[in-house]
Backbone atoms as SQL, in Angstrom:
CREATE TABLE atoms (id INTEGER PRIMARY KEY, chain TEXT, resi INTEGER, resn TEXT, atom TEXT, x REAL, y REAL, z REAL);
INSERT INTO atoms VALUES
  (1, 'A', 1, 'UNK', 'N', 75.473, 114.832, 107.940),
  (2, 'A', 1, 'UNK', 'CA', 76.334, 113.787, 107.409),
  (3, 'A', 1, 'UNK', 'C', 76.305, 112.578, 108.345),
  (4, 'A', 2, 'UNK', 'N', 76.130, 111.417, 107.776),
  (5, 'A', 2, 'UNK', 'CA', 76.107, 110.183, 108.548),
  (6, 'A', 2, 'UNK', 'C', 77.515, 109.842, 109.027),
  (7, 'A', 3, 'UNK', 'N', 77.616, 109.447, 110.278),
  (8, 'A', 3, 'UNK', 'CA', 78.913, 109.038, 110.800),
  (9, 'A', 3, 'UNK', 'C', 79.174, 107.587, 110.433),
  (10, 'A', 4, 'UNK', 'N', 80.318, 107.341, 109.882),
  (11, 'A', 4, 'UNK', 'CA', 80.744, 105.984, 109.546),
  (12, 'A', 4, 'UNK', 'C', 81.670, 105.476, 110.636),
  (13, 'A', 5, 'UNK', 'N', 81.673, 104.182, 110.865),
  (14, 'A', 5, 'UNK', 'CA', 82.579, 103.586, 111.829),
  (15, 'A', 5, 'UNK', 'C', 83.729, 102.938, 111.078),
  (16, 'A', 6, 'UNK', 'N', 84.936, 103.298, 111.453),
  (17, 'A', 6, 'UNK', 'CA', 86.125, 102.810, 110.774),
  (18, 'A', 6, 'UNK', 'C', 87.094, 102.276, 111.818),
  (19, 'A', 7, 'UNK', 'N', 87.675, 101.133, 111.543),
  (20, 'A', 7, 'UNK', 'CA', 88.716, 100.563, 112.394),
  (21, 'A', 7, 'UNK', 'C', 89.955, 100.415, 111.536),
  (22, 'A', 8, 'UNK', 'N', 91.055, 101.008, 111.976),
  (23, 'A', 8, 'UNK', 'CA', 92.324, 100.905, 111.257),
  (24, 'A', 8, 'UNK', 'C', 93.315, 100.197, 112.154),
  (25, 'A', 9, 'UNK', 'N', 93.921, 99.131, 111.658),
  (26, 'A', 9, 'UNK', 'CA', 94.906, 98.362, 112.421),
  (27, 'A', 9, 'UNK', 'C', 96.264, 98.527, 111.748),
  (28, 'A', 10, 'UNK', 'N', 97.254, 98.888, 112.541),
  (29, 'A', 10, 'UNK', 'CA', 98.594, 99.074, 111.999),
  (30, 'A', 10, 'UNK', 'C', 99.598, 98.445, 112.956),
  (31, 'A', 11, 'UNK', 'N', 100.332, 97.459, 112.475),
  (32, 'A', 11, 'UNK', 'CA', 101.311, 96.798, 113.325),
  (33, 'A', 11, 'UNK', 'C', 102.743, 97.161, 112.940),
  (34, 'A', 12, 'UNK', 'N', 102.903, 98.152, 112.076),
  (35, 'A', 12, 'UNK', 'CA', 104.235, 98.624, 111.725),
  (36, 'A', 12, 'UNK', 'C', 104.887, 99.212, 112.978),
  (37, 'A', 13, 'UNK', 'N', 106.147, 98.912, 113.188),
  (38, 'A', 13, 'UNK', 'CA', 106.826, 99.364, 114.398),
  (39, 'A', 13, 'UNK', 'C', 107.582, 100.665, 114.180),
  (40, 'A', 14, 'UNK', 'N', 107.160, 101.451, 113.227),
  (41, 'A', 14, 'UNK', 'CA', 107.783, 102.733, 112.941),
  (42, 'A', 14, 'UNK', 'C', 106.702, 103.652, 112.381),
  (43, 'A', 15, 'UNK', 'N', 107.083, 104.821, 111.941),
  (44, 'A', 15, 'UNK', 'CA', 106.158, 105.725, 111.273),
  (45, 'A', 15, 'UNK', 'C', 106.722, 105.961, 109.882),
  (46, 'A', 16, 'UNK', 'N', 106.054, 105.403, 108.895),
  (47, 'A', 16, 'UNK', 'CA', 106.534, 105.488, 107.518),
  (48, 'A', 16, 'UNK', 'C', 105.504, 106.222, 106.664),
  (49, 'A', 17, 'UNK', 'N', 105.645, 106.144, 105.356),
  (50, 'A', 17, 'UNK', 'CA', 104.780, 106.875, 104.438),
  (51, 'A', 17, 'UNK', 'C', 103.310, 106.594, 104.608),
  (52, 'A', 18, 'UNK', 'N', 102.947, 105.328, 104.745),
  (53, 'A', 18, 'UNK', 'CA', 101.536, 104.973, 104.906),
  (54, 'A', 18, 'UNK', 'C', 100.938, 105.547, 106.174),
  (55, 'A', 19, 'UNK', 'N', 101.692, 105.491, 107.243),
  (56, 'A', 19, 'UNK', 'CA', 101.207, 106.031, 108.510),
  (57, 'A', 19, 'UNK', 'C', 101.079, 107.547, 108.440),
  (58, 'A', 20, 'UNK', 'N', 102.036, 108.204, 107.799),
  (59, 'A', 20, 'UNK', 'CA', 101.964, 109.673, 107.684),
  (60, 'A', 20, 'UNK', 'C', 100.799, 110.093, 106.788),
  (61, 'A', 21, 'UNK', 'N', 100.513, 109.290, 105.772),
  (62, 'A', 21, 'UNK', 'CA', 99.355, 109.573, 104.924),
  (63, 'A', 21, 'UNK', 'C', 98.069, 109.453, 105.728),
  (64, 'A', 22, 'UNK', 'N', 97.983, 108.425, 106.564),
  (65, 'A', 22, 'UNK', 'CA', 96.806, 108.257, 107.413),
  (66, 'A', 22, 'UNK', 'C', 96.664, 109.435, 108.366),
  (67, 'A', 23, 'UNK', 'N', 97.754, 109.861, 108.971),
  (68, 'A', 23, 'UNK', 'CA', 97.708, 110.995, 109.900),
  (69, 'A', 23, 'UNK', 'C', 97.199, 112.244, 109.181),
  (70, 'A', 24, 'UNK', 'N', 97.691, 112.486, 107.973),
  (71, 'A', 24, 'UNK', 'CA', 97.235, 113.645, 107.197),
  (72, 'A', 24, 'UNK', 'C', 95.739, 113.545, 106.890),
  (73, 'A', 25, 'UNK', 'N', 95.277, 112.352, 106.551),
  (74, 'A', 25, 'UNK', 'CA', 93.851, 112.148, 106.288),
  (75, 'A', 25, 'UNK', 'C', 93.024, 112.380, 107.550),
  (76, 'A', 26, 'UNK', 'N', 93.489, 111.855, 108.671),
  (77, 'A', 26, 'UNK', 'CA', 92.749, 112.004, 109.920),
  (78, 'A', 26, 'UNK', 'C', 92.651, 113.457, 110.348),
  (79, 'A', 27, 'UNK', 'N', 93.667, 114.251, 110.044),
  (80, 'A', 27, 'UNK', 'CA', 93.599, 115.678, 110.363),
  (81, 'A', 27, 'UNK', 'C', 92.420, 116.334, 109.644),
  (82, 'A', 28, 'UNK', 'N', 92.105, 115.853, 108.445),
  (83, 'A', 28, 'UNK', 'CA', 91.016, 116.433, 107.647),
  (84, 'A', 28, 'UNK', 'C', 89.640, 115.922, 108.058),
  (85, 'A', 29, 'UNK', 'N', 89.545, 114.656, 108.486),
  (86, 'A', 29, 'UNK', 'CA', 88.234, 114.045, 108.745),
  (87, 'A', 29, 'UNK', 'C', 87.982, 113.739, 110.216),
  (88, 'A', 30, 'UNK', 'N', 88.866, 114.204, 111.080),
  (89, 'A', 30, 'UNK', 'CA', 88.818, 113.853, 112.494),
  (90, 'A', 30, 'UNK', 'C', 87.438, 114.022, 113.117),
  (91, 'A', 31, 'UNK', 'N', 86.738, 115.087, 112.809),
  (92, 'A', 31, 'UNK', 'CA', 85.430, 115.364, 113.425),
  (93, 'A', 31, 'UNK', 'C', 84.264, 114.799, 112.621),
  (94, 'A', 32, 'UNK', 'N', 84.537, 114.205, 111.469),
  (95, 'A', 32, 'UNK', 'CA', 83.470, 113.732, 110.586),
  (96, 'A', 32, 'UNK', 'C', 83.293, 112.224, 110.592),
  (97, 'A', 33, 'UNK', 'N', 84.304, 111.497, 111.034),
  (98, 'A', 33, 'UNK', 'CA', 84.278, 110.037, 110.975),
  (99, 'A', 33, 'UNK', 'C', 84.557, 109.481, 112.365),
  (100, 'A', 34, 'UNK', 'N', 83.757, 108.511, 112.761),
  (101, 'A', 34, 'UNK', 'CA', 83.961, 107.807, 114.028),
  (102, 'A', 34, 'UNK', 'C', 84.953, 106.681, 113.772),
  (103, 'A', 35, 'UNK', 'N', 86.139, 106.771, 114.338),
  (104, 'A', 35, 'UNK', 'CA', 87.163, 105.775, 114.040),
  (105, 'A', 35, 'UNK', 'C', 87.907, 105.353, 115.298),
  (106, 'A', 36, 'UNK', 'N', 88.514, 104.191, 115.219),
  (107, 'A', 36, 'UNK', 'CA', 89.435, 103.687, 116.233),
  (108, 'A', 36, 'UNK', 'C', 90.699, 103.240, 115.518),
  (109, 'A', 37, 'UNK', 'N', 91.821, 103.375, 116.188),
  (110, 'A', 37, 'UNK', 'CA', 93.101, 102.965, 115.628),
  (111, 'A', 37, 'UNK', 'C', 93.747, 101.981, 116.581),
  (112, 'A', 38, 'UNK', 'N', 94.203, 100.854, 116.051),
  (113, 'A', 38, 'UNK', 'CA', 94.971, 99.893, 116.828),
  (114, 'A', 38, 'UNK', 'C', 96.417, 100.002, 116.394),
  (115, 'A', 39, 'UNK', 'N', 97.308, 100.258, 117.355),
  (116, 'A', 39, 'UNK', 'CA', 98.736, 100.323, 117.050),
  (117, 'A', 39, 'UNK', 'C', 99.488, 99.483, 118.073),
  (118, 'A', 40, 'UNK', 'N', 100.711, 99.165, 117.742),
  (119, 'A', 40, 'UNK', 'CA', 101.535, 98.400, 118.669),
  (120, 'A', 40, 'UNK', 'C', 101.805, 99.221, 119.930),
  (121, 'A', 41, 'UNK', 'N', 101.742, 98.575, 121.063),
  (122, 'A', 41, 'UNK', 'CA', 101.871, 99.292, 122.338),
  (123, 'A', 41, 'UNK', 'C', 103.253, 99.891, 122.550),
  (124, 'A', 42, 'UNK', 'N', 104.249, 99.436, 121.792),
  (125, 'A', 42, 'UNK', 'CA', 105.599, 99.977, 121.942),
  (126, 'A', 42, 'UNK', 'C', 105.903, 101.102, 120.951),
  (127, 'A', 43, 'UNK', 'N', 104.965, 101.432, 120.098),
  (128, 'A', 43, 'UNK', 'CA', 105.227, 102.418, 119.056),
  (129, 'A', 43, 'UNK', 'C', 104.892, 103.827, 119.551),
  (130, 'A', 44, 'UNK', 'N', 105.743, 104.340, 120.429),
  (131, 'A', 44, 'UNK', 'CA', 105.527, 105.660, 121.015),
  (132, 'A', 44, 'UNK', 'C', 105.644, 106.772, 119.977),
  (133, 'A', 45, 'UNK', 'N', 106.484, 106.572, 118.971),
  (134, 'A', 45, 'UNK', 'CA', 106.666, 107.594, 117.933),
  (135, 'A', 45, 'UNK', 'C', 105.356, 107.809, 117.166),
  (136, 'A', 46, 'UNK', 'N', 104.697, 106.738, 116.794),
  (137, 'A', 46, 'UNK', 'CA', 103.424, 106.817, 116.067),
  (138, 'A', 46, 'UNK', 'C', 102.357, 107.458, 116.953),
  (139, 'A', 47, 'UNK', 'N', 102.287, 107.014, 118.206),
  (140, 'A', 47, 'UNK', 'CA', 101.315, 107.568, 119.149),
  (141, 'A', 47, 'UNK', 'C', 101.514, 109.079, 119.270),
  (142, 'A', 48, 'UNK', 'N', 102.753, 109.512, 119.425),
  (143, 'A', 48, 'UNK', 'CA', 103.051, 110.936, 119.579),
  (144, 'A', 48, 'UNK', 'C', 102.595, 111.726, 118.348),
  (145, 'A', 49, 'UNK', 'N', 102.881, 111.203, 117.154),
  (146, 'A', 49, 'UNK', 'CA', 102.474, 111.902, 115.931),
  (147, 'A', 49, 'UNK', 'C', 100.951, 111.953, 115.784),
  (148, 'A', 50, 'UNK', 'N', 100.266, 110.881, 116.171),
  (149, 'A', 50, 'UNK', 'CA', 98.803, 110.887, 116.129),
  (150, 'A', 50, 'UNK', 'C', 98.244, 111.952, 117.059),
  (151, 'A', 51, 'UNK', 'N', 98.764, 112.000, 118.278),
  (152, 'A', 51, 'UNK', 'CA', 98.273, 112.966, 119.254),
  (153, 'A', 51, 'UNK', 'C', 98.575, 114.400, 118.810),
  (154, 'A', 52, 'UNK', 'N', 99.754, 114.641, 118.254),
  (155, 'A', 52, 'UNK', 'CA', 100.116, 115.982, 117.790),
  (156, 'A', 52, 'UNK', 'C', 99.225, 116.437, 116.631),
  (157, 'A', 53, 'UNK', 'N', 98.684, 115.479, 115.881),
  (158, 'A', 53, 'UNK', 'CA', 97.829, 115.840, 114.750),
  (159, 'A', 53, 'UNK', 'C', 96.381, 116.094, 115.172),
  (160, 'A', 54, 'UNK', 'N', 96.078, 115.899, 116.435),
  (161, 'A', 54, 'UNK', 'CA', 94.733, 116.182, 116.920),
  (162, 'A', 54, 'UNK', 'C', 93.872, 114.956, 117.158),
  (163, 'A', 55, 'UNK', 'N', 94.422, 113.757, 116.971),
  (164, 'A', 55, 'UNK', 'CA', 93.667, 112.532, 117.233),
  (165, 'A', 55, 'UNK', 'C', 93.524, 112.366, 118.745),
  (166, 'A', 56, 'UNK', 'N', 92.316, 112.123, 119.197),
  (167, 'A', 56, 'UNK', 'CA', 92.036, 111.952, 120.620),
  (168, 'A', 56, 'UNK', 'C', 92.575, 110.600, 121.085),
  (169, 'A', 57, 'UNK', 'N', 93.248, 110.594, 122.219),
  (170, 'A', 57, 'UNK', 'CA', 93.830, 109.341, 122.720),
  (171, 'A', 57, 'UNK', 'C', 92.766, 108.289, 123.022),
  (172, 'A', 58, 'UNK', 'N', 91.514, 108.700, 123.198),
  (173, 'A', 58, 'UNK', 'CA', 90.437, 107.745, 123.481),
  (174, 'A', 58, 'UNK', 'C', 90.178, 106.800, 122.314),
  (175, 'A', 59, 'UNK', 'N', 90.596, 107.176, 121.104),
  (176, 'A', 59, 'UNK', 'CA', 90.344, 106.323, 119.941),
  (177, 'A', 59, 'UNK', 'C', 91.560, 105.469, 119.570),
  (178, 'A', 60, 'UNK', 'N', 92.654, 105.615, 120.336),
  (179, 'A', 60, 'UNK', 'CA', 93.852, 104.823, 120.082),
  (180, 'A', 60, 'UNK', 'C', 93.865, 103.647, 121.050),
  (181, 'A', 61, 'UNK', 'N', 93.923, 102.439, 120.493),
  (182, 'A', 61, 'UNK', 'CA', 93.985, 101.229, 121.305),
  (183, 'A', 61, 'UNK', 'C', 95.318, 100.542, 121.020),
  (184, 'A', 62, 'UNK', 'N', 95.856, 99.918, 122.029),
  (185, 'A', 62, 'UNK', 'CA', 97.202, 99.360, 121.929),
  (186, 'A', 62, 'UNK', 'C', 97.158, 97.840, 121.937),
  (187, 'A', 63, 'UNK', 'N', 97.897, 97.251, 121.020),
  (188, 'A', 63, 'UNK', 'CA', 97.977, 95.801, 120.917),
  (189, 'A', 63, 'UNK', 'C', 99.434, 95.390, 120.996),
  (190, 'A', 64, 'UNK', 'N', 99.650, 94.153, 121.332),
  (191, 'A', 64, 'UNK', 'CA', 101.003, 93.609, 121.405),
  (192, 'A', 64, 'UNK', 'C', 101.248, 92.797, 120.141),
  (193, 'A', 65, 'UNK', 'N', 101.857, 93.434, 119.163),
  (194, 'A', 65, 'UNK', 'CA', 102.180, 92.720, 117.923),
  (195, 'A', 65, 'UNK', 'C', 103.682, 92.499, 117.885),
  (196, 'A', 66, 'UNK', 'N', 104.053, 91.276, 117.761),
  (197, 'A', 66, 'UNK', 'CA', 105.465, 90.947, 117.719),
  (198, 'A', 66, 'UNK', 'C', 105.900, 90.838, 116.262),
  (199, 'A', 67, 'UNK', 'N', 106.894, 91.654, 115.864),
  (200, 'A', 67, 'UNK', 'CA', 107.324, 91.592, 114.459),
  (201, 'A', 67, 'UNK', 'C', 108.000, 90.267, 114.151),
  (202, 'A', 68, 'UNK', 'N', 107.725, 89.748, 112.974),
  (203, 'A', 68, 'UNK', 'CA', 108.362, 88.518, 112.532),
  (204, 'A', 68, 'UNK', 'C', 109.684, 88.898, 111.895),
  (205, 'A', 69, 'UNK', 'N', 110.753, 88.367, 112.420),
  (206, 'A', 69, 'UNK', 'CA', 112.074, 88.685, 111.904),
  (207, 'A', 69, 'UNK', 'C', 112.192, 88.191, 110.468),
  (208, 'A', 70, 'UNK', 'N', 112.441, 89.128, 109.552),
  (209, 'A', 70, 'UNK', 'CA', 112.490, 88.758, 108.134),
  (210, 'A', 70, 'UNK', 'C', 113.615, 87.788, 107.828),
  (211, 'A', 71, 'UNK', 'N', 114.621, 87.718, 108.675),
  (212, 'A', 71, 'UNK', 'CA', 115.717, 86.768, 108.440),
  (213, 'A', 71, 'UNK', 'C', 115.235, 85.324, 108.544),
  (214, 'A', 72, 'UNK', 'N', 114.198, 85.112, 109.340),
  (215, 'A', 72, 'UNK', 'CA', 113.653, 83.768, 109.452),
  (216, 'A', 72, 'UNK', 'C', 113.081, 83.308, 108.133),
  (217, 'A', 73, 'UNK', 'N', 112.634, 84.260, 107.326),
  (218, 'A', 73, 'UNK', 'CA', 112.033, 83.942, 106.043),
  (219, 'A', 73, 'UNK', 'C', 113.054, 83.976, 104.913),
  (220, 'A', 74, 'UNK', 'N', 114.285, 84.341, 105.262),
  (221, 'A', 74, 'UNK', 'CA', 115.340, 84.383, 104.255),
  (222, 'A', 74, 'UNK', 'C', 115.314, 85.629, 103.395),
  (223, 'A', 75, 'UNK', 'N', 114.771, 86.723, 103.942),
  (224, 'A', 75, 'UNK', 'CA', 114.718, 87.931, 103.132),
  (225, 'A', 75, 'UNK', 'C', 114.586, 89.181, 103.915);
């Protein structure tokens, strides 16, 4: 099987449905797909769940994403 390269970027500051779906998918394809994940450096909860699911910390990269306060947008 050919290895594909995948980059997933997630700046959500929590672990919600989309992130849990990704974690479940990664548990199934972890050894078949070459991937990297970018997450916010302050999102320890997401990091912990990724590591517990078997994702190697070498593929997790941390970025500084500052959330835009939705109140500034009026919603």
